[in-house]
VOSEKOL-311134 format. One record per residue (C-alpha): x, y, z. Coordinates in Angstrom, 3 decimals, always signed. Last residue first. Layout:
N
mivex c1: X; c2: Y; c3: Z
...
***
This chain:
91
mivex c1: -16.323; c2: -1.580; c3: +10.348
mivex c1: -13.355; c2: -2.407; c3: +12.338
mivex c1: -12.738; c2: -0.366; c3: +15.866
mivex c1: -9.675; c2: +0.135; c3: +18.196
mivex c1: -11.537; c2: +2.406; c3: +20.000
mivex c1: -15.035; c2: +1.332; c3: +21.222
mivex c1: -18.168; c2: +2.355; c3: +19.461
mivex c1: -20.851; c2: +4.010; c3: +20.691
mivex c1: -24.222; c2: +4.877; c3: +18.574
mivex c1: -26.601; c2: +7.913; c3: +18.117
mivex c1: -26.420; c2: +8.097; c3: +14.544
mivex c1: -24.185; c2: +4.924; c3: +13.483
mivex c1: -27.149; c2: +4.363; c3: +10.859
mivex c1: -25.786; c2: +7.214; c3: +8.791
mivex c1: -23.204; c2: +5.387; c3: +7.684
mivex c1: -23.544; c2: +5.056; c3: +4.215
mivex c1: -21.306; c2: +7.870; c3: +3.438
mivex c1: -17.786; c2: +8.347; c3: +5.083
mivex c1: -15.932; c2: +8.126; c3: +1.524
mivex c1: -15.488; c2: +4.684; c3: +0.440
mivex c1: -18.213; c2: +3.039; c3: +2.968
mivex c1: -19.064; c2: -0.145; c3: +3.883
mivex c1: -16.891; c2: -2.633; c3: +1.801
mivex c1: -13.851; c2: -0.316; c3: +1.572
mivex c1: -13.343; c2: -0.810; c3: +5.140
mivex c1: -14.100; c2: +2.001; c3: +7.818
mivex c1: -10.468; c2: +1.398; c3: +9.726
mivex c1: -9.714; c2: +2.009; c3: +13.413
mivex c1: -5.970; c2: +0.367; c3: +14.422
mivex c1: -4.275; c2: +4.529; c3: +15.053
mivex c1: -5.238; c2: +4.880; c3: +18.227
mivex c1: -5.444; c2: +7.707; c3: +20.339
mivex c1: -9.401; c2: +7.587; c3: +20.947
mivex c1: -8.448; c2: +3.949; c3: +22.822
mivex c1: -11.525; c2: +3.623; c3: +24.472
mivex c1: -14.455; c2: +5.833; c3: +22.872
mivex c1: -16.169; c2: +7.097; c3: +20.194
mivex c1: -19.568; c2: +8.423; c3: +20.647
mivex c1: -21.992; c2: +8.116; c3: +17.254
mivex c1: -23.243; c2: +11.143; c3: +14.979
mivex c1: -21.968; c2: +10.188; c3: +11.294
mivex c1: -19.858; c2: +12.540; c3: +11.741
mivex c1: -17.858; c2: +11.114; c3: +14.554
mivex c1: -17.683; c2: +7.667; c3: +12.358
mivex c1: -16.438; c2: +9.758; c3: +9.543
mivex c1: -13.781; c2: +11.367; c3: +11.593
mivex c1: -12.438; c2: +8.249; c3: +13.448
mivex c1: -11.707; c2: +6.329; c3: +10.395
mivex c1: -10.184; c2: +9.617; c3: +8.740
mivex c1: -7.571; c2: +9.553; c3: +11.931
mivex c1: -6.762; c2: +5.631; c3: +11.365
mivex c1: -6.208; c2: +6.745; c3: +7.373
mivex c1: -3.684; c2: +8.864; c3: +8.979
mivex c1: -2.496; c2: +7.420; c3: +11.949
mivex c1: -1.632; c2: +4.144; c3: +9.727
mivex c1: +0.161; c2: +5.845; c3: +6.684
mivex c1: +1.966; c2: +7.998; c3: +9.640
mivex c1: +3.393; c2: +4.194; c3: +10.727
mivex c1: +4.006; c2: +2.415; c3: +7.345
mivex c1: +6.443; c2: +5.914; c3: +6.738
mivex c1: +6.146; c2: +9.425; c3: +5.361
mivex c1: +7.092; c2: +11.333; c3: +8.576
mivex c1: +9.048; c2: +10.288; c3: +11.986
mivex c1: +10.333; c2: +7.304; c3: +11.142
mivex c1: +9.828; c2: +4.495; c3: +13.426
mivex c1: +8.855; c2: +2.285; c3: +10.201
mivex c1: +10.890; c2: +3.047; c3: +7.215
mivex c1: +10.381; c2: +5.746; c3: +4.505
mivex c1: +8.700; c2: +6.434; c3: +1.670
mivex c1: +4.791; c2: +5.384; c3: +2.398
mivex c1: +3.190; c2: +8.496; c3: +1.361
mivex c1: -0.241; c2: +9.627; c3: +2.376
mivex c1: -2.969; c2: +10.646; c3: +0.243
mivex c1: -6.334; c2: +11.849; c3: -0.293
mivex c1: -8.133; c2: +12.456; c3: +3.553
mivex c1: -5.313; c2: +14.649; c3: +4.942
mivex c1: -4.471; c2: +15.811; c3: +1.263
mivex c1: -8.161; c2: +16.798; c3: +0.895
mivex c1: -8.903; c2: +17.066; c3: -3.218
mivex c1: -8.718; c2: +18.390; c3: -6.184
mivex c1: -8.883; c2: +15.620; c3: -9.079
mivex c1: -6.980; c2: +16.344; c3: -12.127
mivex c1: -8.293; c2: +14.618; c3: -15.527
mivex c1: -6.601; c2: +13.031; c3: -18.781
mivex c1: -8.180; c2: +12.006; c3: -22.067
mivex c1: -6.598; c2: +10.159; c3: -24.629
mivex c1: -3.278; c2: +10.273; c3: -22.896
mivex c1: +0.278; c2: +9.992; c3: -24.678
mivex c1: +0.928; c2: +13.660; c3: -24.554
mivex c1: +0.377; c2: +13.101; c3: -21.028
mivex c1: +3.194; c2: +10.740; c3: -20.338
***
């Protein structure tokens, strides 16, 4: 495939933030929709905490989301500094 491409790029990213494989059925301990949802939710919670907000409620929830129209990589959340965010959340 690479010899046929006109240009190519390699990205070095943090696996925990950019990769959540789904190749096993729900309920499986690895590479399942459940583990991908958990990873995605953990990233969202980390972004919100990094922005300066405090998480309350069910902080172990795997249903926390920062939508792509709000932030692509944790940017643009500065307005949350000092806010209290109740988990689970969808921002």
